[in-house]
C-alpha positions as CSV (number, residue, x, y, z in Angstrom):
1,X,11.0,11.2,39.5
2,X,12.3,11.2,35.8
3,X,15.7,9.5,34.8
4,X,17.9,11.3,32.3
5,X,20.6,9.9,30.0
6,X,23.6,12.7,29.5
7,X,26.4,12.0,27.1
8,X,29.1,14.0,28.5
9,X,32.7,15.3,26.9
10,X,35.9,16.7,28.7
11,X,39.4,17.4,28.7
12,X,40.5,15.2,31.8
13,X,43.9,17.7,32.1
14,X,43.1,19.3,35.2
15,X,40.8,16.8,36.7
16,X,41.7,13.5,39.2
17,X,39.7,11.5,37.3
18,X,35.5,10.9,36.9
19,X,34.9,9.6,40.6
20,X,33.8,11.7,43.5
21,X,37.1,11.9,45.9
22,X,37.3,14.2,48.8
23,X,39.1,17.6,48.6
24,X,39.9,16.8,44.9
25,X,38.8,18.5,41.8
26,X,36.9,15.4,39.6
27,X,34.5,15.3,36.6
28,X,31.9,13.8,38.6
29,X,31.6,16.4,40.9
30,X,32.0,18.8,38.8
31,X,28.3,18.2,37.3
32,X,27.2,17.4,40.6
33,X,27.9,20.9,41.7
34,X,26.4,21.9,38.0
35,X,23.7,20.1,38.9
36,X,22.5,21.9,42.5
37,X,23.4,25.0,40.3
38,X,21.1,24.3,37.9
39,X,18.0,23.0,40.2
40,X,19.2,23.7,43.9
41,X,19.0,20.2,44.8
42,X,21.8,17.9,45.6
43,X,21.9,15.4,42.6
44,X,24.1,12.0,42.8
45,X,25.4,11.2,39.0
46,X,26.2,7.8,37.7
47,X,28.5,7.6,35.2
48,X,29.3,4.2,32.9
49,X,33.4,4.5,33.3
50,X,35.9,5.4,35.5
51,X,38.5,7.5,33.9
52,X,41.7,7.8,35.4
53,X,43.1,11.1,36.5
54,X,44.1,12.7,33.0
55,X,42.2,10.9,30.7
56,X,39.8,12.4,28.4
57,X,36.4,11.9,27.1
58,X,33.9,12.4,24.2
59,X,31.5,9.9,24.9
60,X,31.1,9.0,28.7
61,X,27.4,8.6,29.6
62,X,26.0,9.2,32.9
63,X,22.5,9.1,34.2
64,X,20.2,10.8,37.2
65,X,17.5,11.6,38.7
66,X,15.5,14.8,38.5
67,X,12.2,15.7,39.5
68,X,11.8,19.2,37.7
69,X,9.1,20.4,35.3
70,X,9.3,22.5,31.9
71,X,12.8,21.1,31.1
72,X,11.7,20.3,27.6
73,X,11.7,23.2,25.1
74,X,9.0,24.4,22.8
75,X,9.8,21.4,20.3
76,X,9.8,18.9,23.2
77,X,13.6,18.6,23.1
78,X,15.7,18.7,26.6
79,X,17.7,21.8,25.5
80,X,16.5,24.0,28.9
81,X,18.5,20.6,30.9
82,X,21.4,20.6,28.6
83,X,22.0,24.3,28.2
84,X,21.2,24.5,31.6
85,X,23.9,22.5,32.6
86,X,26.3,23.8,30.2
87,X,26.2,27.0,31.5
88,X,27.0,26.6,34.8
89,X,29.9,24.2,33.5
90,X,31.1,26.4,32.1
91,X,31.6,29.1,34.8
92,X,33.0,26.5,36.9
93,X,35.4,24.7,35.1
94,X,35.9,27.1,31.7
95,X,34.0,24.6,29.3
96,X,36.4,22.0,30.3
97,X,33.0,19.7,30.7
98,X,30.3,19.9,28.3
99,X,27.1,18.2,27.8
100,X,26.7,16.8,24.2
101,X,23.2,15.4,24.5
102,X,20.7,14.9,27.2
103,X,17.4,12.5,26.8
104,X,15.0,10.9,29.3
105,X,15.5,7.2,30.0
106,X,13.3,4.0,31.5
107,X,13.9,4.0,35.3
108,X,15.6,0.6,34.4
109,X,18.7,2.2,32.6
110,X,21.8,2.5,34.4
111,X,24.8,4.2,32.6
112,X,27.2,1.6,34.4
113,X,25.4,-1.7,34.2
114,X,23.2,-1.6,31.1
115,X,26.7,-0.6,28.9
116,X,27.3,-3.9,26.7
117,X,30.8,-2.2,25.6
118,X,33.1,0.5,25.8
119,X,35.5,1.9,23.1
120,X,38.9,4.1,23.8
121,X,41.4,5.5,21.3
122,X,45.1,5.9,22.5
123,X,46.7,8.2,20.2
124,X,50.4,8.0,19.4
125,X,52.5,10.8,17.8
126,X,55.8,8.9,16.2
127,X,57.3,11.7,15.1
128,X,61.2,13.2,16.1
129,X,60.1,16.5,17.0
130,X,57.5,17.6,19.5
131,X,54.7,19.2,18.4
132,X,53.6,22.0,20.3
133,X,49.7,21.9,19.2
134,X,49.4,18.1,20.0
135,X,51.6,17.7,23.3
136,X,48.4,17.4,25.6
137,X,46.6,14.9,23.5
138,X,49.3,12.6,22.2
139,X,52.2,10.3,23.5
140,X,55.3,11.4,21.5
141,X,57.3,8.3,20.6
142,X,60.4,9.7,18.9
143,X,61.7,6.7,17.5
144,X,59.8,4.6,14.0
145,X,57.2,2.1,15.3
146,X,57.2,-1.1,13.5
147,X,53.0,-1.2,13.1
148,X,52.9,-4.6,11.2
149,X,54.5,-5.7,14.6
150,X,52.5,-4.1,16.8
151,X,49.2,-5.3,14.8
152,X,50.3,-8.7,14.9
153,X,50.7,-8.7,18.3
154,X,47.6,-7.0,19.5
155,X,45.8,-10.3,17.7
156,X,46.7,-12.2,21.2
157,X,45.3,-10.0,23.5
158,X,41.6,-10.7,21.8
159,X,39.4,-12.6,23.5
160,X,38.9,-13.7,26.7
161,X,42.1,-13.7,29.4
162,X,43.3,-13.4,32.8
163,X,44.7,-9.6,32.6
164,X,46.4,-9.5,36.1
165,X,50.1,-8.3,34.1
166,X,47.7,-5.4,32.4
167,X,46.4,-3.5,35.3
168,X,47.2,-1.2,37.9
169,X,48.4,-2.5,41.6
170,X,45.6,0.0,42.6
171,X,42.7,-2.1,40.6
172,X,39.9,-2.6,43.1
173,X,38.2,-4.9,40.3
174,X,36.8,-8.1,42.0
175,X,38.5,-10.3,39.1
176,X,41.0,-9.6,36.7
177,X,39.4,-11.7,34.0
178,X,38.4,-9.2,31.0
179,X,37.2,-9.7,27.7
180,X,38.8,-7.5,24.6
181,X,36.3,-7.5,22.2
182,X,38.7,-5.9,19.7
183,X,42.2,-4.3,19.1
184,X,42.4,-1.8,15.7
185,X,45.5,0.1,15.0
186,X,45.7,2.7,12.6
187,X,48.5,5.2,10.8
188,X,47.5,8.3,9.7
189,X,51.0,9.8,8.5
190,X,53.1,10.7,12.2
191,X,49.6,9.5,14.1
192,X,49.1,6.2,15.1
193,X,45.3,5.2,17.0
194,X,44.9,2.5,18.5
195,X,41.2,1.2,19.3
196,X,40.2,-0.9,22.5
197,X,37.0,-2.1,22.7
198,X,35.7,-4.5,25.5
199,X,32.5,-4.6,27.8
200,X,34.8,-3.4,30.9
201,X,38.2,-2.7,31.3
202,X,40.7,-2.9,34.1
203,X,42.1,0.1,35.8
204,X,44.9,1.0,33.4
205,X,44.3,-1.7,31.1
206,X,44.4,0.0,28.1
207,X,47.6,2.3,28.7
208,X,49.3,-0.8,29.8
209,X,48.5,-2.6,26.3
210,X,49.2,0.5,24.7
211,X,52.7,0.8,26.5
212,X,53.2,-2.9,25.5
213,X,52.4,-2.5,21.9
214,X,54.8,0.2,22.1
215,X,57.7,-1.7,23.2
216,X,57.0,-4.7,20.6
217,X,56.9,-2.0,17.9
218,X,60.7,-0.6,19.3
219,X,61.9,-4.4,19.2
220,X,61.7,-3.9,23.3
221,X,59.8,-6.8,23.3
222,X,58.1,-10.0,21.3
223,X,55.1,-11.7,21.3
224,X,56.6,-14.2,23.7
225,X,56.6,-11.5,26.5
226,X,52.9,-11.2,25.6
227,X,52.3,-14.5,25.9
228,X,54.5,-14.8,29.4
229,X,52.5,-12.0,30.8
230,X,48.9,-13.7,30.2
231,X,50.5,-17.0,31.5
232,X,52.2,-16.3,34.5
233,X,50.2,-12.9,35.1
234,X,53.4,-11.1,35.8
235,X,53.5,-7.3,35.8
236,X,57.2,-7.5,34.1
237,X,55.9,-9.4,31.0
238,X,53.7,-6.4,30.4
239,X,55.1,-3.3,29.2
240,X,55.1,0.5,30.4
241,X,51.9,2.5,31.3
242,X,51.5,5.0,28.5
243,X,50.7,8.2,30.0
244,X,47.2,9.1,30.3
245,X,46.4,12.5,28.5
246,X,47.0,10.6,25.4
247,X,43.5,8.5,26.1
248,X,39.6,8.9,25.0
249,X,36.5,7.4,26.2
250,X,35.1,8.0,22.9
251,X,32.0,5.5,23.3
252,X,29.8,3.5,25.6
253,X,27.4,1.1,23.8
254,X,23.9,0.5,24.8
């Protein structure tokens, strides 16, 4: 039995998140279906993170074990496995999921537990008028955002905190204590990109952080609200939960 690590890109718009759910279309379930068509066996895959409904990925990572010969091409690369999975994925979900890379890894490798960090990007369209080309990948905020206020406030979230106020009521994590390694906010004309990196995240944490920073940028909240949210653990001090369709899991770090 050989363990394989795959890097995955997907458009999450039509999926009910990553994790398998009974009678619902998920990214994990769709890849497992393609694996079954490829090798004729039911194979379980394990992802690095559980992206929510509607959230995208350009660098999701998963692993699975497979006992199948001759997966390497004449150059020793795993082209047959990569292309084989993509062949079936293109027919099952019309290219909404793609296997970008495939590698053999040691048996002790685990996509989730071996990860040292995860990096998300949230994209805001700060523009008065709508953009038909960007509507499915950005959150449009029509009023002007104060970038300096957002950047300054974001520094309060860096480090180890109790993020109870920044997680969904449906979050099943045993502890609300998380450590944010970095938050970078970059503006390119009408696009504002928020990059958040940590070893792991709570459910909806990045989206609530984004919503909070947007409300600060609109002068609806202040740095005091962030401090109160971290101190009191009360959800009302944090901002709205930003929409899922503008969030991308960019990278899993090992």
